[in-house]
N, C-alpha and C positions, 0 to 999 in steps of 0.2 A: 766695947764688949759686943755690941750688936754686929759689928762688921766681922768679928772673929767667929761668932756663931753662924753668920751667914755663909762664911767660907766652909765651915764644918758641915753645914746643911748641903752645900753643893757637893762636897766630897762624899758625904753619906748617900746622896741621891745617885751619884755615879757608881759607888760601890754596890748598892743594892740592885741597881740595874744589871751590873756585871754578874752578881751572884744569882739573880733570877735567870739570866741567859745561860749560865753554865749548867743549870740543873737539867736533868734528863726529862724530856717531855713524856707524856703517856704513850704517844706513838714514837717510835725510835727516831724517825727523821734522819738527819745526817749522822747520827751516832753509829749507824750500821757501817758507814764507810770509814770512820776514824779509828776503829779498833780500840775501844776504851779499856783501860787497865783498872780492874775492879779492886785490886789489892793495895792501892796507894793509900787510901784513908782508912783501911780496916776491912773487916769481913763483909760489911754491907756495902762497901764502895763509897763513892763520894756523896751519895744521896743523903745519908745521915748528917755528914759534916756540913754540906751545903744548906740543908734545911735548917740546922741550928744557926749557921752563919746568917742566913736570910732573916730568920726570926730575930736574932740579936741586932742586926742592922736596922730592921724595921722598928724595933723598940727604941733604939737610939735616935732614929729619925723622928719618931713621934715626940720623944722627950725634948729633943732639940727644937722642934717646931713649937711646942708649948713654951719653952724658955724664951724663944725669939718673940713670940706673941706677948708674953708678959713683960719682957724688957722694953719692947717697942711702945706698948701702951703706957708703961710707967715713965718713959722718957718724954713722950708727947702727950701732955695732959690738955693741951689747947687744941681746939678744932679750927679749921679754916674759917668757919662761920663766925668765930670769935673775933676775927680781924676786921670784919665788916662794920663800918661806922654808920649808925642810923642817924639821920638828921630829922629833927622834929619841926624845923622851920619850913621845910619844903623847898629849900634852895636847890636840892639835887633833882627835883622833879622836872620833867620836860615841860616846856612852855606850851600852853594850849592857846591857839589863836582865838581871839574873841570877836570875830567878824560875823556879821549877820549871815544867815544861811543862804540868801539869794544872790549875794554880790560876787562871790568868788567861783560861781559855777561855770565850768567850761562850756563852750558852744557845742551844740549837737552836731554830729557828723552829717555831712551833706552827701547825697547820692551823686556819683559822677554822671555828667551829661553825655549822652551818646549821640 
C-alpha cells in the first residue's frame, strides 16, 4: 500500500509542477510570443481552470502525504535503536592497557647534528 501511495505522490508532484508552470505569470513573459487563446476554457480563459486544478492537486498532495506518513509509522513501530543489544558484563568494552605510566613512553625527539 505504501509503494502505491508513493507512486501516486510522484505523479501528483509532477502534475502540480506542470499545472503551476502552465499558469500565466504576473508579467507576460513568453506568453506574448505564443498568442494564447482565451476562449478555450471559458470567458476568463485558462486562469480560473488552472487555479482550481492547482488547488485540487495541492490538496490531494497534502492528503496523500499525510496518508503516507500515517501508514509508514504504523508499519514501522520499531526503531533502529531497538535492535542494539546492551551488554551489562562489559564484554563489548574496549580493553584498557593496565601498564604503569612511565614504562611505555616513547623517546623524545633528538635535534639533528649539523
